[in-house]
C-alpha atoms as a printed R data frame, in Angstrom:
    type eleno elety resid chain resno      x       y       z
1   ATOM     1    CA   UNK     A     1 91.996 210.899 201.312
2   ATOM     2    CA   UNK     A     2 88.445 212.092 200.660
3   ATOM     3    CA   UNK     A     3 86.622 213.695 203.535
4   ATOM     4    CA   UNK     A     4 84.013 211.647 205.326
5   ATOM     5    CA   UNK     A     5 80.419 212.864 205.451
6   ATOM     6    CA   UNK     A     6 78.031 211.489 208.047
7   ATOM     7    CA   UNK     A     7 74.345 211.822 207.209
8   ATOM     8    CA   UNK     A     8 72.450 211.500 210.466
9   ATOM     9    CA   UNK     A     9 70.064 213.050 212.972
10  ATOM    10    CA   UNK     A    10 71.407 215.041 215.908
11  ATOM    11    CA   UNK     A    11 70.820 212.936 218.991
12  ATOM    12    CA   UNK     A    12 70.938 209.565 217.230
13  ATOM    13    CA   UNK     A    13 73.039 207.165 219.342
14  ATOM    14    CA   UNK     A    14 73.951 205.248 216.182
15  ATOM    15    CA   UNK     A    15 75.039 208.416 214.441
16  ATOM    16    CA   UNK     A    16 77.023 209.421 217.499
17  ATOM    17    CA   UNK     A    17 78.867 206.091 217.461
18  ATOM    18    CA   UNK     A    18 80.091 206.880 213.939
19  ATOM    19    CA   UNK     A    19 81.047 210.452 214.814
20  ATOM    20    CA   UNK     A    20 82.877 209.342 217.959
21  ATOM    21    CA   UNK     A    21 84.802 206.736 215.965
22  ATOM    22    CA   UNK     A    22 85.900 209.400 213.501
23  ATOM    23    CA   UNK     A    23 86.972 211.574 216.448
24  ATOM    24    CA   UNK     A    24 88.971 208.688 217.929
25  ATOM    25    CA   UNK     A    25 90.717 208.348 214.568
26  ATOM    26    CA   UNK     A    26 91.417 212.076 214.348
27  ATOM    27    CA   UNK     A    27 89.745 212.100 210.924
28  ATOM    28    CA   UNK     A    28 88.303 215.073 209.105
29  ATOM    29    CA   UNK     A    29 84.571 214.774 208.577
30  ATOM    30    CA   UNK     A    30 81.427 216.745 207.875
31  ATOM    31    CA   UNK     A    31 78.068 216.282 209.555
32  ATOM    32    CA   UNK     A    32 75.094 216.453 207.190
33  ATOM    33    CA   UNK     A    33 71.875 216.790 209.176
34  ATOM    34    CA   UNK     A    34 68.854 214.743 208.163
35  ATOM    35    CA   UNK     A    35 65.695 216.365 209.471
36  ATOM    36    CA   UNK     A    36 63.507 214.089 211.566
37  ATOM    37    CA   UNK     A    37 60.784 214.359 208.955
38  ATOM    38    CA   UNK     A    38 63.251 213.810 206.150
39  ATOM    39    CA   UNK     A    39 63.961 210.138 206.701
40  ATOM    40    CA   UNK     A    40 61.410 209.178 204.049
41  ATOM    41    CA   UNK     A    41 62.382 211.954 201.648
42  ATOM    42    CA   UNK     A    42 63.526 210.722 198.219
43  ATOM    43    CA   UNK     A    43 66.958 212.307 198.729
44  ATOM    44    CA   UNK     A    44 67.581 210.302 201.885
45  ATOM    45    CA   UNK     A    45 65.981 207.099 200.594
46  ATOM    46    CA   UNK     A    46 68.486 207.240 197.746
47  ATOM    47    CA   UNK     A    47 71.196 206.969 200.424
48  ATOM    48    CA   UNK     A    48 69.371 204.532 202.695
49  ATOM    49    CA   UNK     A    49 66.431 202.638 201.158
50  ATOM    50    CA   UNK     A    50 65.112 201.739 204.632
51  ATOM    51    CA   UNK     A    51 64.944 205.367 205.734
52  ATOM    52    CA   UNK     A    52 67.229 205.196 208.747
53  ATOM    53    CA   UNK     A    53 70.471 206.787 209.936
54  ATOM    54    CA   UNK     A    54 73.424 207.026 209.866
55  ATOM    55    CA   UNK     A    55 74.848 206.853 206.358
56  ATOM    56    CA   UNK     A    56 78.564 207.308 205.702
57  ATOM    57    CA   UNK     A    57 79.737 208.934 202.474
58  ATOM    58    CA   UNK     A    58 83.415 208.607 201.617
59  ATOM    59    CA   UNK     A    59 84.125 210.069 198.213
60  ATOM    60    CA   UNK     A    60 81.809 208.197 195.868
61  ATOM    61    CA   UNK     A    61 81.327 205.330 198.327
62  ATOM    62    CA   UNK     A    62 78.089 205.226 200.321
63  ATOM    63    CA   UNK     A    63 77.567 202.877 203.273
64  ATOM    64    CA   UNK     A    64 74.765 202.339 205.782
65  ATOM    65    CA   UNK     A    65 74.358 200.070 208.849
66  ATOM    66    CA   UNK     A    66 76.304 201.300 211.855
67  ATOM    67    CA   UNK     A    67 78.333 198.168 212.480
68  ATOM    68    CA   UNK     A    68 79.434 198.060 208.848
69  ATOM    69    CA   UNK     A    69 80.388 201.740 209.002
70  ATOM    70    CA   UNK     A    70 82.440 201.343 212.181
71  ATOM    71    CA   UNK     A    71 84.330 198.360 210.815
72  ATOM    72    CA   UNK     A    72 84.961 200.164 207.535
73  ATOM    73    CA   UNK     A    73 86.384 203.166 209.376
74  ATOM    74    CA   UNK     A    74 88.644 200.941 211.460
75  ATOM    75    CA   UNK     A    75 90.001 199.339 208.287
76  ATOM    76    CA   UNK     A    76 90.430 202.448 206.180
77  ATOM    77    CA   UNK     A    77 91.846 204.402 209.143
78  ATOM    78    CA   UNK     A    78 93.942 201.713 210.842
79  ATOM    79    CA   UNK     A    79 95.466 203.858 213.598
80  ATOM    80    CA   UNK     A    80 94.643 203.875 216.372
81  ATOM    81    CA   UNK     A    81 93.219 200.372 216.077
82  ATOM    82    CA   UNK     A    82 89.743 199.938 217.553
83  ATOM    83    CA   UNK     A    83 89.553 196.182 216.976
84  ATOM    84    CA   UNK     A    84 91.519 193.961 219.365
85  ATOM    85    CA   UNK     A    85 94.288 191.728 217.960
86  ATOM    86    CA   UNK     A    86 93.066 188.673 219.888
87  ATOM    87    CA   UNK     A    87 90.361 186.633 218.140
88  ATOM    88    CA   UNK     A    88 88.396 185.973 221.338
89  ATOM    89    CA   UNK     A    89 88.365 189.657 222.201
90  ATOM    90    CA   UNK     A    90 87.162 190.418 218.682
91  ATOM    91    CA   UNK     A    91 84.368 187.913 219.212
92  ATOM    92    CA   UNK     A    92 83.413 189.638 222.469
93  ATOM    93    CA   UNK     A    93 83.443 193.002 220.711
94  ATOM    94    CA   UNK     A    94 81.146 191.632 218.017
95  ATOM    95    CA   UNK     A    95 78.854 190.097 220.619
96  ATOM    96    CA   UNK     A    96 78.423 193.362 222.523
97  ATOM    97    CA   UNK     A    97 77.780 195.282 219.304
98  ATOM    98    CA   UNK     A    98 75.007 192.845 218.446
99  ATOM    99    CA   UNK     A    99 73.547 193.068 221.953
100 ATOM   100    CA   UNK     A   100 73.342 196.809 221.387
101 ATOM   101    CA   UNK     A   101 71.408 196.405 218.134
102 ATOM   102    CA   UNK     A   102 69.091 193.555 219.001
103 ATOM   103    CA   UNK     A   103 68.465 193.814 222.740
104 ATOM   104    CA   UNK     A   104 69.538 197.202 224.097
105 ATOM   105    CA   UNK     A   105 67.868 199.207 221.331
106 ATOM   106    CA   UNK     A   106 64.961 197.067 220.171
107 ATOM   107    CA   UNK     A   107 62.296 196.840 222.832
108 ATOM   108    CA   UNK     A   108 64.361 198.736 225.417
109 ATOM   109    CA   UNK     A   109 66.058 201.915 224.197
110 ATOM   110    CA   UNK     A   110 63.460 202.594 221.535
111 ATOM   111    CA   UNK     A   111 60.823 202.430 224.266
112 ATOM   112    CA   UNK     A   112 62.352 203.782 227.487
113 ATOM   113    CA   UNK     A   113 64.690 206.368 225.961
114 ATOM   114    CA   UNK     A   114 62.065 207.421 223.455
115 ATOM   115    CA   UNK     A   115 59.395 208.010 226.085
116 ATOM   116    CA   UNK     A   116 61.744 209.581 228.653
117 ATOM   117    CA   UNK     A   117 64.109 211.638 226.476
118 ATOM   118    CA   UNK     A   118 63.411 211.830 222.755
119 ATOM   119    CA   UNK     A   119 59.624 212.121 222.777
120 ATOM   120    CA   UNK     A   120 59.469 214.871 225.429
121 ATOM   121    CA   UNK     A   121 62.490 216.778 224.072
122 ATOM   122    CA   UNK     A   122 61.766 216.598 220.348
123 ATOM   123    CA   UNK     A   123 57.999 216.176 220.124
124 ATOM   124    CA   UNK     A   124 56.721 217.478 223.441
125 ATOM   125    CA   UNK     A   125 55.134 214.116 224.226
126 ATOM   126    CA   UNK     A   126 54.290 212.886 227.700
127 ATOM   127    CA   UNK     A   127 55.950 209.554 228.613
128 ATOM   128    CA   UNK     A   128 53.866 206.410 228.232
129 ATOM   129    CA   UNK     A   129 54.404 204.904 231.667
130 ATOM   130    CA   UNK     A   130 52.738 201.598 230.773
131 ATOM   131    CA   UNK     A   131 55.037 201.121 227.785
132 ATOM   132    CA   UNK     A   132 58.073 201.903 229.929
133 ATOM   133    CA   UNK     A   133 57.015 199.446 232.620
134 ATOM   134    CA   UNK     A   134 56.432 196.734 230.013
135 ATOM   135    CA   UNK     A   135 59.978 197.228 228.704
136 ATOM   136    CA   UNK     A   136 61.650 197.021 232.105
137 ATOM   137    CA   UNK     A   137 62.004 193.201 232.441
138 ATOM   138    CA   UNK     A   138 63.900 193.031 229.137
139 ATOM   139    CA   UNK     A   139 65.923 196.088 230.137
140 ATOM   140    CA   UNK     A   140 66.979 194.491 233.424
141 ATOM   141    CA   UNK     A   141 68.205 191.418 231.554
142 ATOM   142    CA   UNK     A   142 70.191 193.520 229.087
143 ATOM   143    CA   UNK     A   143 71.908 195.645 231.725
144 ATOM   144    CA   UNK     A   144 72.734 192.648 233.912
145 ATOM   145    CA   UNK     A   145 74.291 190.891 230.940
146 ATOM   146    CA   UNK     A   146 76.301 193.930 229.847
147 ATOM   147    CA   UNK     A   147 77.618 194.306 233.393
148 ATOM   148    CA   UNK     A   148 78.553 190.620 233.458
149 ATOM   149    CA   UNK     A   149 80.382 190.822 230.130
150 ATOM   150    CA   UNK     A   150 82.246 193.966 231.181
151 ATOM   151    CA   UNK     A   151 83.350 192.414 234.467
152 ATOM   152    CA   UNK     A   152 86.446 194.046 235.930
153 ATOM   153    CA   UNK     A   153 87.857 195.117 232.558
154 ATOM   154    CA   UNK     A   154 88.270 198.749 231.673
155 ATOM   155    CA   UNK     A   155 86.406 198.226 228.370
156 ATOM   156    CA   UNK     A   156 84.164 195.577 226.853
157 ATOM   157    CA   UNK     A   157 86.885 193.849 224.822
158 ATOM   158    CA   UNK     A   158 89.697 194.240 227.339
159 ATOM   159    CA   UNK     A   159 91.882 197.026 228.643
160 ATOM   160    CA   UNK     A   160 91.740 199.198 225.532
161 ATOM   161    CA   UNK     A   161 88.764 200.833 223.879
162 ATOM   162    CA   UNK     A   162 87.100 199.057 220.954
163 ATOM   163    CA   UNK     A   163 84.250 199.627 218.526
164 ATOM   164    CA   UNK     A   164 81.926 197.949 221.039
165 ATOM   165    CA   UNK     A   165 82.459 200.706 223.601
166 ATOM   166    CA   UNK     A   166 81.909 203.420 221.017
167 ATOM   167    CA   UNK     A   167 78.682 201.791 219.907
168 ATOM   168    CA   UNK     A   168 77.201 201.094 223.339
169 ATOM   169    CA   UNK     A   169 78.219 204.271 225.189
170 ATOM   170    CA   UNK     A   170 75.892 206.645 223.283
171 ATOM   171    CA   UNK     A   171 72.951 204.353 223.987
172 ATOM   172    CA   UNK     A   172 73.685 203.835 227.679
173 ATOM   173    CA   UNK     A   173 74.375 207.533 228.098
174 ATOM   174    CA   UNK     A   174 70.717 208.176 227.308
175 ATOM   175    CA   UNK     A   175 69.584 205.743 230.003
176 ATOM   176    CA   UNK     A   176 71.637 207.668 232.559
177 ATOM   177    CA   UNK     A   177 69.274 210.597 231.911
178 ATOM   178    CA   UNK     A   178 66.178 208.601 232.896
179 ATOM   179    CA   UNK     A   179 64.687 207.709 236.308
180 ATOM   180    CA   UNK     A   180 65.087 204.053 235.331
181 ATOM   181    CA   UNK     A   181 68.876 204.415 235.571
182 ATOM   182    CA   UNK     A   182 68.683 203.974 239.343
183 ATOM   183    CA   UNK     A   183 67.374 200.456 238.778
184 ATOM   184    CA   UNK     A   184 69.095 199.524 235.527
185 ATOM   185    CA   UNK     A   185 72.551 201.057 235.612
186 ATOM   186    CA   UNK     A   186 73.382 202.423 239.036
187 ATOM   187    CA   UNK     A   187 73.433 199.005 240.788
188 ATOM   188    CA   UNK     A   188 76.243 197.911 238.446
189 ATOM   189    CA   UNK     A   189 79.211 199.950 239.580
190 ATOM   190    CA   UNK     A   190 81.432 198.575 236.840
191 ATOM   191    CA   UNK     A   191 79.009 199.972 234.228
192 ATOM   192    CA   UNK     A   192 78.824 203.304 236.036
193 ATOM   193    CA   UNK     A   193 82.627 203.576 236.103
194 ATOM   194    CA   UNK     A   194 82.883 202.493 232.451
195 ATOM   195    CA   UNK     A   195 80.341 205.113 231.365
196 ATOM   196    CA   UNK     A   196 82.262 207.794 233.260
197 ATOM   197    CA   UNK     A   197 85.479 206.739 231.490
198 ATOM   198    CA   UNK     A   198 83.752 206.855 228.137
199 ATOM   199    CA   UNK     A   199 82.041 210.201 228.646
200 ATOM   200    CA   UNK     A   200 85.354 211.723 229.722
201 ATOM   201    CA   UNK     A   201 86.922 210.882 226.363
202 ATOM   202    CA   UNK     A   202 87.396 213.738 223.930
203 ATOM   203    CA   UNK     A   203 85.538 211.791 221.243
204 ATOM   204    CA   UNK     A   204 82.418 211.606 223.399
205 ATOM   205    CA   UNK     A   205 82.606 215.213 224.596
206 ATOM   206    CA   UNK     A   206 82.844 216.333 220.959
207 ATOM   207    CA   UNK     A   207 79.734 214.412 219.887
208 ATOM   208    CA   UNK     A   208 77.048 215.242 222.437
209 ATOM   209    CA   UNK     A   209 73.551 215.995 221.168
210 ATOM   210    CA   UNK     A   210 74.199 219.697 221.774
211 ATOM   211    CA   UNK     A   211 77.529 219.665 219.961
212 ATOM   212    CA   UNK     A   212 76.157 217.768 216.973
213 ATOM   213    CA   UNK     A   213 73.229 220.196 216.814
214 ATOM   214    CA   UNK     A   214 75.788 222.995 216.575
215 ATOM   215    CA   UNK     A   215 77.512 221.150 213.717
216 ATOM   216    CA   UNK     A   216 74.171 220.939 211.910
217 ATOM   217    CA   UNK     A   217 73.550 224.650 212.309
218 ATOM   218    CA   UNK     A   218 77.050 225.518 211.108
219 ATOM   219    CA   UNK     A   219 76.820 223.340 207.991
C-alpha cells in the first residue's frame, strides 16, 4: 500500500486528528509541513483550493476536509475499527464530529485558543481579552453539551475509542492550556478524565505540537 502523506501545519488540531488516526492504525506516513504563510501559495492551493489544512495524499489520491480524511482512513485501514458497529453510536460519533467543526472551533476555539495559545506562541501577539470574553457564552454551551453527550462513557461513542474522540481531543487539549479551562472544562470531571485517557494514548503522545514540529524539521 502507498505511504500516506499528511500536508498540514504543526500545531493544527485538525492535522493532529489525522496524524493520531494514522498512529492508531499503525500506518506508515510522512508529515509534509505547510508553512503558516504558505496556505495561499499556488502549490498548496493546488492541493486545497480553500487554502486550509490538512490534506491527505495517498498515492495519486488527494483528499481534504478532516472528517472525510478520517472516514477514508478508517475504511482503507479497517483494523482497528474506529467507527462503532451500532448505528446509533455511529450517529453519536458523527454528531460530536460536527459539534467540533461548527461549534467548538468556529467562534470558540478560533477565538479563545488563538488569542491564548496560537497568537502569543506563533506571532507574539497579546491576547484580545474582549474577544475572549465575547466567545465565552458560546464556549460554555459547547463544553456543557460535550460533557452531557459523554456522560459516564469512557469515550464519546461508547466504551471504545472512535473517530469522534480523535477529532475532539486535539481541540480540547488546547483549551486545557488556557485560564478559561477552569471555567469551561474543569467543572466537568467526566471531560477531564476523558482528556487524561486520550492524552495518555500513544497516538496522542506521538502527535504533540512539539513532536510534529520535529517531524517537520526531519523531513
